[in-house]
A tleap script that builds the chain and sets N, CA, C and O, in Angstrom:
source leaprc.protein.ff14SB
mol = sequence {
  NMET GLN CYS ALA ILE ASN THR VAL MET VAL
  CYS SER ASP PRO SER VAL CYS VAL ARG GLY
  ASN ALA SER THR VAL ASN LEU PRO PRO VAL
  LEU SER VAL ASP VAL GLY GLN LYS VAL ILE
  SER GLY VAL THR THR GLY ARG THR ILE LYS
  ILE THR SER VAL GLU HIE GLU GLY GLY ARG
  LEU LEU LEU SER GLY SER GLU SER GLY GLY
  SER TRP ASN VAL ALA VAL VAL GLU ASP SER
  GLY ALA MET SER SER VAL ALA LEU VAL ARG
  ASN GLY GLY PHE LEU MET PHE GLY THR CYS
  THR SER CASN
}
set mol.1.N position { 27.714 -53.769 81.946 }
set mol.1.CA position { 27.353 -53.152 82.653 }
set mol.1.C position { 25.939 -52.588 82.607 }
set mol.1.O position { 25.647 -51.771 81.734 }
set mol.2.N position { 25.366 -52.848 83.191 }
set mol.2.CA position { 24.055 -52.238 83.740 }
set mol.2.C position { 23.936 -51.177 83.699 }
set mol.2.O position { 24.729 -50.471 84.321 }
set mol.3.N position { 22.702 -50.505 82.810 }
set mol.3.CA position { 22.399 -49.023 82.546 }
set mol.3.C position { 20.771 -49.284 83.453 }
set mol.3.O position { 20.107 -50.319 83.515 }
set mol.4.N position { 20.518 -48.051 84.017 }
set mol.4.CA position { 19.103 -48.221 84.783 }
set mol.4.C position { 18.673 -47.109 84.006 }
set mol.4.O position { 19.581 -46.385 83.597 }
set mol.5.N position { 17.592 -46.822 83.726 }
set mol.5.CA position { 16.748 -45.374 82.207 }
set mol.5.C position { 16.111 -44.932 83.472 }
set mol.5.O position { 15.192 -45.654 83.857 }
set mol.6.N position { 16.526 -43.464 84.509 }
set mol.6.CA position { 15.727 -43.275 84.916 }
set mol.6.C position { 14.501 -42.032 84.577 }
set mol.6.O position { 13.620 -41.788 85.401 }
set mol.7.N position { 14.597 -41.349 83.318 }
set mol.7.CA position { 13.990 -40.165 82.709 }
set mol.7.C position { 14.026 -40.453 81.593 }
set mol.7.O position { 15.058 -40.891 81.086 }
set mol.8.N position { 12.763 -40.261 80.831 }
set mol.8.CA position { 12.551 -40.087 79.465 }
set mol.8.C position { 12.138 -38.925 78.979 }
set mol.8.O position { 11.194 -38.578 79.688 }
set mol.9.N position { 12.371 -37.985 77.994 }
set mol.9.CA position { 11.859 -37.017 77.204 }
set mol.9.C position { 11.274 -37.362 75.860 }
set mol.9.O position { 12.050 -37.069 74.950 }
set mol.10.N position { 10.079 -37.924 75.439 }
set mol.10.CA position { 9.871 -38.060 74.525 }
set mol.10.C position { 9.190 -36.718 73.535 }
set mol.10.O position { 8.628 -35.798 74.129 }
set mol.11.N position { 9.281 -36.704 72.224 }
set mol.11.CA position { 9.230 -35.776 71.214 }
set mol.11.C position { 8.851 -35.895 70.099 }
set mol.11.O position { 9.614 -35.948 69.135 }
set mol.12.N position { 7.652 -35.956 70.037 }
set mol.12.CA position { 6.395 -36.771 68.733 }
set mol.12.C position { 6.533 -35.319 67.599 }
set mol.12.O position { 6.285 -35.384 66.395 }
set mol.13.N position { 6.869 -34.380 68.148 }
set mol.13.CA position { 6.533 -32.645 66.971 }
set mol.13.C position { 7.690 -32.000 67.817 }
set mol.13.O position { 8.105 -32.124 68.969 }
set mol.14.N position { 8.013 -31.263 66.729 }
set mol.14.CA position { 9.048 -30.000 67.673 }
set mol.14.C position { 8.243 -28.860 68.860 }
set mol.14.O position { 8.880 -28.093 69.581 }
set mol.15.N position { 6.868 -28.967 68.844 }
set mol.15.CA position { 6.136 -28.495 69.766 }
set mol.15.C position { 5.985 -29.062 71.231 }
set mol.15.O position { 5.882 -28.425 72.280 }
set mol.16.N position { 6.000 -30.378 71.037 }
set mol.16.CA position { 5.076 -31.237 72.069 }
set mol.16.C position { 5.869 -32.384 72.704 }
set mol.16.O position { 5.808 -33.515 72.223 }
set mol.17.N position { 6.611 -32.101 73.778 }
set mol.17.CA position { 7.624 -33.470 74.403 }
set mol.17.C position { 7.118 -34.020 75.746 }
set mol.17.O position { 7.047 -33.083 76.541 }
set mol.18.N position { 6.856 -34.826 76.130 }
set mol.18.CA position { 6.208 -35.409 77.282 }
set mol.18.C position { 7.529 -36.507 77.968 }
set mol.18.O position { 8.229 -37.423 77.536 }
set mol.19.N position { 7.368 -35.841 79.147 }
set mol.19.CA position { 7.822 -36.446 80.319 }
set mol.19.C position { 7.685 -37.871 80.794 }
set mol.19.O position { 6.509 -38.100 81.076 }
set mol.20.N position { 8.544 -38.995 80.997 }
set mol.20.CA position { 8.277 -39.904 81.266 }
set mol.20.C position { 8.846 -41.222 81.925 }
set mol.20.O position { 9.209 -41.069 83.091 }
set mol.21.N position { 8.964 -42.252 81.493 }
set mol.21.CA position { 9.826 -43.182 82.039 }
set mol.21.C position { 10.254 -44.113 80.810 }
set mol.21.O position { 9.747 -43.974 79.696 }
set mol.22.N position { 11.392 -45.233 81.151 }
set mol.22.CA position { 11.856 -46.485 79.944 }
set mol.22.C position { 10.007 -47.213 79.307 }
set mol.22.O position { 9.743 -47.542 78.150 }
set mol.23.N position { 8.949 -47.267 80.657 }
set mol.23.CA position { 8.222 -47.854 79.313 }
set mol.23.C position { 7.316 -47.331 79.093 }
set mol.23.O position { 6.264 -47.961 78.982 }
set mol.24.N position { 7.389 -45.350 78.872 }
set mol.24.CA position { 6.910 -45.170 77.655 }
set mol.24.C position { 7.168 -45.235 76.424 }
set mol.24.O position { 6.381 -45.172 75.479 }
set mol.25.N position { 8.552 -45.394 76.423 }
set mol.25.CA position { 9.175 -45.802 75.049 }
set mol.25.C position { 9.150 -47.127 74.946 }
set mol.25.O position { 9.695 -47.475 73.899 }
set mol.26.N position { 8.674 -48.194 75.707 }
set mol.26.CA position { 8.528 -49.619 75.413 }
set mol.26.C position { 9.728 -50.357 75.475 }
set mol.26.O position { 10.046 -51.305 74.756 }
set mol.27.N position { 10.772 -49.518 76.980 }
set mol.27.CA position { 12.250 -50.232 76.858 }
set mol.27.C position { 11.841 -50.643 78.512 }
set mol.27.O position { 11.002 -50.168 79.278 }
set mol.28.N position { 12.970 -51.889 78.682 }
set mol.28.CA position { 12.721 -52.277 80.196 }
set mol.28.C position { 13.768 -50.985 80.865 }
set mol.28.O position { 14.500 -50.115 80.394 }
set mol.29.N position { 13.276 -51.528 82.474 }
set mol.29.CA position { 13.780 -49.700 82.613 }
set mol.29.C position { 15.266 -50.194 83.241 }
set mol.29.O position { 15.841 -49.409 83.994 }
set mol.30.N position { 16.028 -51.790 82.860 }
set mol.30.CA position { 17.351 -51.867 83.100 }
set mol.30.C position { 17.718 -52.638 81.720 }
set mol.30.O position { 17.187 -53.585 81.139 }
set mol.31.N position { 19.244 -51.551 81.343 }
set mol.31.CA position { 19.334 -52.949 79.914 }
set mol.31.C position { 21.074 -52.933 80.308 }
set mol.31.O position { 21.939 -52.262 80.871 }
set mol.32.N position { 20.831 -54.263 79.517 }
set mol.32.CA position { 22.527 -54.514 79.505 }
set mol.32.C position { 23.175 -54.394 78.521 }
set mol.32.O position { 22.765 -54.422 77.360 }
set mol.33.N position { 24.453 -54.221 78.972 }
set mol.33.CA position { 25.501 -53.090 77.895 }
set mol.33.C position { 26.984 -53.855 78.089 }
set mol.33.O position { 27.719 -53.745 79.070 }
set mol.34.N position { 27.250 -54.756 76.744 }
set mol.34.CA position { 28.570 -55.744 76.796 }
set mol.34.C position { 28.994 -54.763 75.884 }
set mol.34.O position { 28.222 -54.544 74.950 }
set mol.35.N position { 30.294 -53.965 75.947 }
set mol.35.CA position { 30.885 -53.076 75.149 }
set mol.35.C position { 31.615 -54.432 74.069 }
set mol.35.O position { 31.593 -54.508 72.840 }
set mol.36.N position { 32.213 -55.371 75.069 }
set mol.36.CA position { 33.370 -56.349 74.221 }
set mol.36.C position { 32.274 -57.221 73.248 }
set mol.36.O position { 32.563 -57.293 72.054 }
set mol.37.N position { 31.581 -57.592 73.510 }
set mol.37.CA position { 30.862 -58.172 72.481 }
set mol.37.C position { 29.585 -56.724 71.622 }
set mol.37.O position { 28.540 -57.032 71.049 }
set mol.38.N position { 29.836 -56.006 71.704 }
set mol.38.CA position { 29.202 -54.457 70.961 }
set mol.38.C position { 27.825 -54.930 70.697 }
set mol.38.O position { 27.328 -54.828 69.575 }
set mol.39.N position { 26.937 -55.659 72.123 }
set mol.39.CA position { 25.418 -55.536 72.004 }
set mol.39.C position { 24.916 -54.853 73.318 }
set mol.39.O position { 25.459 -54.934 74.420 }
set mol.40.N position { 23.646 -54.085 72.960 }
set mol.40.CA position { 22.857 -53.802 73.872 }
set mol.40.C position { 21.645 -54.690 74.213 }
set mol.40.O position { 21.313 -55.168 73.128 }
set mol.41.N position { 20.752 -55.189 75.238 }
set mol.41.CA position { 19.633 -56.141 75.465 }
set mol.41.C position { 18.755 -55.750 76.706 }
set mol.41.O position { 19.153 -55.591 77.860 }
set mol.42.N position { 17.805 -55.659 76.348 }
set mol.42.CA position { 17.067 -55.684 77.317 }
set mol.42.C position { 16.963 -56.779 78.601 }
set mol.42.O position { 16.529 -57.905 78.354 }
set mol.43.N position { 17.342 -56.450 79.882 }
set mol.43.CA position { 17.267 -57.943 80.776 }
set mol.43.C position { 15.835 -59.005 80.907 }
set mol.43.O position { 15.743 -60.225 81.038 }
set mol.44.N position { 15.005 -58.118 80.825 }
set mol.44.CA position { 13.824 -59.205 80.688 }
set mol.44.C position { 12.847 -59.393 79.518 }
set mol.44.O position { 11.849 -60.114 79.506 }
set mol.45.N position { 13.325 -58.602 78.527 }
set mol.45.CA position { 13.058 -58.893 76.850 }
set mol.45.C position { 13.488 -59.575 76.051 }
set mol.45.O position { 12.903 -59.968 75.042 }
set mol.46.N position { 14.984 -59.906 76.516 }
set mol.46.CA position { 15.953 -60.625 75.739 }
set mol.46.C position { 16.228 -60.034 74.243 }
set mol.46.O position { 17.243 -60.323 73.609 }
set mol.47.N position { 15.124 -59.105 73.718 }
set mol.47.CA position { 15.559 -58.194 72.838 }
set mol.47.C position { 17.053 -57.895 73.121 }
set mol.47.O position { 17.578 -57.907 74.234 }
set mol.48.N position { 17.883 -57.523 71.494 }
set mol.48.CA position { 19.391 -56.841 71.058 }
set mol.48.C position { 19.416 -55.990 70.045 }
set mol.48.O position { 18.955 -55.926 68.905 }
set mol.49.N position { 20.150 -55.276 70.837 }
set mol.49.CA position { 20.928 -54.319 69.246 }
set mol.49.C position { 22.026 -54.167 69.328 }
set mol.49.O position { 22.509 -54.297 70.453 }
set mol.50.N position { 22.673 -53.922 68.513 }
set mol.50.CA position { 24.058 -53.887 67.931 }
set mol.50.C position { 24.673 -52.614 68.241 }
set mol.50.O position { 23.786 -51.781 68.421 }
set mol.51.N position { 25.747 -52.161 68.367 }
set mol.51.CA position { 26.585 -51.415 69.061 }
set mol.51.C position { 27.441 -51.119 67.622 }
set mol.51.O position { 28.171 -52.046 67.271 }
set mol.52.N position { 27.420 -50.104 66.897 }
set mol.52.CA position { 28.672 -49.950 65.601 }
set mol.52.C position { 29.502 -49.178 65.908 }
set mol.52.O position { 30.409 -49.066 65.083 }
set mol.53.N position { 29.577 -48.521 66.867 }
set mol.53.CA position { 30.754 -47.468 67.140 }
set mol.53.C position { 30.644 -47.308 68.780 }
set mol.53.O position { 29.724 -46.937 69.508 }
set mol.54.N position { 32.130 -47.798 69.061 }
set mol.54.CA position { 32.681 -47.447 70.613 }
set mol.54.C position { 33.833 -46.690 70.449 }
set mol.54.O position { 34.763 -46.804 69.650 }
set mol.55.N position { 33.502 -45.498 71.791 }
set mol.55.CA position { 34.828 -44.583 71.184 }
set mol.55.C position { 35.123 -44.223 72.881 }
set mol.55.O position { 34.293 -44.561 73.724 }
set mol.56.N position { 36.006 -43.724 73.142 }
set mol.56.CA position { 36.615 -42.775 74.815 }
set mol.56.C position { 36.559 -41.712 74.310 }
set mol.56.O position { 36.875 -41.772 73.121 }
set mol.57.N position { 36.266 -40.604 74.692 }
set mol.57.CA position { 36.694 -39.232 74.275 }
set mol.57.C position { 36.083 -38.293 75.962 }
set mol.57.O position { 35.229 -38.803 76.687 }
set mol.58.N position { 36.655 -37.107 76.231 }
set mol.58.CA position { 36.503 -36.729 77.104 }
set mol.58.C position { 36.114 -37.303 78.440 }
set mol.58.O position { 35.415 -36.644 79.210 }
set mol.59.N position { 36.539 -38.494 78.735 }
set mol.59.CA position { 36.300 -38.728 80.199 }
set mol.59.C position { 34.557 -39.637 79.875 }
set mol.59.O position { 33.886 -40.163 80.763 }
set mol.60.N position { 34.232 -39.590 78.556 }
set mol.60.CA position { 33.166 -40.797 78.468 }
set mol.60.C position { 33.301 -41.587 77.269 }
set mol.60.O position { 34.012 -41.469 76.271 }
set mol.61.N position { 32.277 -42.571 77.692 }
set mol.61.CA position { 32.100 -43.897 76.658 }
set mol.61.C position { 31.121 -43.574 75.696 }
set mol.61.O position { 29.918 -43.450 75.930 }
set mol.62.N position { 31.501 -43.485 74.953 }
set mol.62.CA position { 30.527 -43.266 73.567 }
set mol.62.C position { 29.968 -44.101 72.597 }
set mol.62.O position { 30.636 -44.186 71.567 }
set mol.63.N position { 28.759 -44.846 72.644 }
set mol.63.CA position { 27.849 -45.693 71.894 }
set mol.63.C position { 27.130 -45.051 71.354 }
set mol.63.O position { 26.593 -44.001 71.707 }
set mol.64.N position { 27.018 -45.841 70.095 }
set mol.64.CA position { 26.122 -45.588 68.509 }
set mol.64.C position { 25.944 -46.705 67.996 }
set mol.64.O position { 26.775 -47.606 68.112 }
set mol.65.N position { 24.736 -46.843 67.290 }
set mol.65.CA position { 24.037 -47.385 66.532 }
set mol.65.C position { 22.851 -47.354 65.846 }
set mol.65.O position { 21.978 -46.582 66.242 }
set mol.66.N position { 22.608 -48.227 64.648 }
set mol.66.CA position { 21.035 -47.706 63.786 }
set mol.66.C position { 20.315 -49.206 64.050 }
set mol.66.O position { 20.680 -50.320 64.426 }
set mol.67.N position { 19.351 -48.700 63.722 }
set mol.67.CA position { 18.271 -49.693 63.758 }
set mol.67.C position { 16.356 -49.856 63.384 }
set mol.67.O position { 15.389 -49.640 64.115 }
set mol.68.N position { 16.428 -50.253 62.159 }
set mol.68.CA position { 15.202 -50.256 61.842 }
set mol.68.C position { 14.651 -48.567 61.263 }
set mol.68.O position { 13.475 -48.281 61.489 }
set mol.69.N position { 15.498 -47.575 60.574 }
set mol.69.CA position { 15.096 -46.611 59.833 }
set mol.69.C position { 15.692 -45.578 61.151 }
set mol.69.O position { 15.228 -44.439 61.112 }
set mol.70.N position { 16.527 -45.827 62.136 }
set mol.70.CA position { 16.957 -44.784 63.427 }
set mol.70.C position { 18.131 -44.880 63.618 }
set mol.70.O position { 19.086 -45.515 63.171 }
set mol.71.N position { 17.922 -44.141 64.363 }
set mol.71.CA position { 19.986 -43.962 64.970 }
set mol.71.C position { 19.727 -43.590 66.171 }
set mol.71.O position { 18.763 -42.904 66.510 }
set mol.72.N position { 20.817 -44.149 67.065 }
set mol.72.CA position { 20.720 -43.874 68.791 }
set mol.72.C position { 22.727 -43.642 69.065 }
set mol.72.O position { 23.739 -44.059 68.502 }
set mol.73.N position { 22.413 -42.740 70.255 }
set mol.73.CA position { 23.645 -42.748 70.807 }
set mol.73.C position { 23.462 -42.417 72.162 }
set mol.73.O position { 22.690 -41.581 72.632 }
set mol.74.N position { 24.656 -43.538 73.037 }
set mol.74.CA position { 24.791 -43.241 74.612 }
set mol.74.C position { 26.028 -42.678 74.977 }
set mol.74.O position { 27.002 -42.743 74.227 }
set mol.75.N position { 26.052 -42.192 75.952 }
set mol.75.CA position { 27.020 -41.104 76.593 }
set mol.75.C position { 27.287 -41.908 77.955 }
set mol.75.O position { 26.201 -42.308 78.374 }
set mol.76.N position { 27.992 -42.161 78.518 }
set mol.76.CA position { 28.263 -42.618 79.556 }
set mol.76.C position { 29.576 -42.110 80.559 }
set mol.76.O position { 30.677 -42.661 80.563 }
set mol.77.N position { 29.263 -41.152 81.243 }
set mol.77.CA position { 30.198 -40.209 82.179 }
set mol.77.C position { 31.205 -41.781 83.010 }
set mol.77.O position { 30.781 -42.486 83.926 }
set mol.78.N position { 32.675 -41.924 82.231 }
set mol.78.CA position { 33.280 -43.037 83.178 }
set mol.78.C position { 33.505 -42.949 84.769 }
set mol.78.O position { 33.409 -43.916 85.524 }
set mol.79.N position { 33.788 -41.767 85.116 }
set mol.79.CA position { 33.832 -41.802 86.376 }
set mol.79.C position { 32.617 -41.677 87.292 }
set mol.79.O position { 32.871 -41.896 88.476 }
set mol.80.N position { 31.396 -41.383 87.009 }
set mol.80.CA position { 30.629 -41.251 88.024 }
set mol.80.C position { 28.797 -42.451 87.489 }
set mol.80.O position { 27.735 -42.747 88.037 }
set mol.81.N position { 29.500 -42.716 86.135 }
set mol.81.CA position { 28.140 -43.411 85.177 }
set mol.81.C position { 26.780 -43.049 84.673 }
set mol.81.O position { 25.852 -43.697 84.191 }
set mol.82.N position { 27.024 -41.544 85.007 }
set mol.82.CA position { 25.666 -40.986 84.686 }
set mol.82.C position { 25.908 -40.558 83.062 }
set mol.82.O position { 26.768 -39.925 82.450 }
set mol.83.N position { 24.409 -41.406 82.654 }
set mol.83.CA position { 24.076 -41.788 81.765 }
set mol.83.C position { 23.100 -40.652 80.648 }
set mol.83.O position { 22.193 -40.118 81.287 }
set mol.84.N position { 23.130 -40.326 79.517 }
set mol.84.CA position { 22.436 -39.529 78.935 }
set mol.84.C position { 22.857 -40.225 77.182 }
set mol.84.O position { 23.917 -40.474 76.609 }
set mol.85.N position { 21.152 -40.358 76.745 }
set mol.85.CA position { 21.087 -40.707 75.211 }
set mol.85.C position { 20.388 -39.906 74.290 }
set mol.85.O position { 20.181 -38.740 74.626 }
set mol.86.N position { 19.890 -40.383 72.948 }
set mol.86.CA position { 19.327 -39.878 72.065 }
set mol.86.C position { 19.006 -41.103 71.124 }
set mol.86.O position { 19.931 -41.777 70.670 }
set mol.87.N position { 17.799 -41.361 70.860 }
set mol.87.CA position { 17.367 -41.707 69.710 }
set mol.87.C position { 16.340 -41.103 68.816 }
set mol.87.O position { 15.419 -40.503 69.371 }
set mol.88.N position { 16.358 -41.167 67.597 }
set mol.88.CA position { 15.842 -40.693 66.541 }
set mol.88.C position { 15.294 -42.128 65.909 }
set mol.88.O position { 15.890 -43.133 65.522 }
set mol.89.N position { 13.528 -41.676 65.997 }
set mol.89.CA position { 12.939 -42.729 65.459 }
set mol.89.C position { 12.294 -41.837 64.035 }
set mol.89.O position { 12.641 -40.723 63.645 }
set mol.90.N position { 11.361 -42.660 63.511 }
set mol.90.CA position { 10.556 -42.396 62.365 }
set mol.90.C position { 9.458 -41.178 62.685 }
set mol.90.O position { 9.102 -40.247 61.963 }
set mol.91.N position { 9.105 -41.495 63.876 }
set mol.91.CA position { 8.194 -40.082 63.939 }
set mol.91.C position { 8.112 -39.354 64.990 }
set mol.91.O position { 7.114 -39.088 65.659 }
set mol.92.N position { 9.864 -38.829 65.212 }
set mol.92.CA position { 10.487 -37.955 66.669 }
set mol.92.C position { 11.527 -38.501 67.146 }
set mol.92.O position { 12.354 -38.878 66.315 }
set mol.93.N position { 11.804 -38.705 68.479 }
set mol.93.CA position { 12.687 -39.100 69.244 }
set mol.93.C position { 12.794 -38.965 70.508 }
set mol.93.O position { 11.788 -38.497 71.040 }
set mol.94.N position { 13.723 -39.227 71.239 }
set mol.94.CA position { 13.283 -39.162 72.774 }
set mol.94.C position { 15.099 -39.031 73.366 }
set mol.94.O position { 15.973 -39.467 72.617 }
set mol.95.N position { 15.392 -38.555 74.404 }
set mol.95.CA position { 16.363 -38.599 75.566 }
set mol.95.C position { 16.263 -39.330 76.892 }
set mol.95.O position { 15.476 -39.052 77.798 }
set mol.96.N position { 16.684 -39.783 76.889 }
set mol.96.CA position { 16.991 -40.693 78.238 }
set mol.96.C position { 17.697 -40.341 79.296 }
set mol.96.O position { 18.709 -39.712 78.990 }
set mol.97.N position { 17.566 -40.485 80.251 }
set mol.97.CA position { 18.997 -39.937 81.399 }
set mol.97.C position { 19.021 -41.379 82.581 }
set mol.97.O position { 18.020 -42.043 82.849 }
set mol.98.N position { 20.178 -41.578 83.058 }
set mol.98.CA position { 20.448 -42.605 84.142 }
set mol.98.C position { 21.542 -42.957 84.571 }
set mol.98.O position { 22.623 -42.408 84.356 }
set mol.99.N position { 21.378 -43.686 85.064 }
set mol.99.CA position { 22.793 -44.434 85.327 }
set mol.99.C position { 23.361 -45.756 85.359 }
set mol.99.O position { 22.822 -46.686 85.960 }
set mol.100.N position { 24.827 -45.891 84.492 }
set mol.100.CA position { 25.032 -47.709 84.311 }
set mol.100.C position { 26.389 -47.629 85.421 }
set mol.100.O position { 27.150 -46.677 85.596 }
set mol.101.N position { 26.392 -48.606 85.905 }
set mol.101.CA position { 27.164 -49.538 87.050 }
set mol.101.C position { 27.903 -50.394 86.297 }
set mol.101.O position { 27.664 -50.552 85.099 }
set mol.102.N position { 29.011 -51.121 87.022 }
set mol.102.CA position { 29.776 -52.424 86.074 }
set mol.102.C position { 29.058 -53.399 86.725 }
set mol.102.O position { 28.325 -53.050 87.650 }
set mol.103.N position { 29.138 -54.625 86.396 }
set mol.103.CA position { 28.315 -55.736 86.248 }
set mol.103.C position { 29.508 -56.155 87.319 }
set mol.103.O position { 29.528 -57.284 87.811 }
savepdb mol mol.pdb
quit
């Protein structure tokens, strides 16, 4: 599936969050998600990350993984494609919102 990142909220301190887009956190605007191969890639960057957990619960597809001392989770509403995600990194974290569609 393809997931478009529409909005990103970046927080590097408990009192400061900034609204942005995928480029704000150095991500491509669209991610390619291959649940069967357990990999997410940046369509234009060629960079990949491994999905370590895949679950279906409450009508949502739940994906998670970790990389470089951080962790991430993605939730996709299966009937609408609405996507929300969180990434925790060494100096804070960010929330992402968007939409996923089947290939």
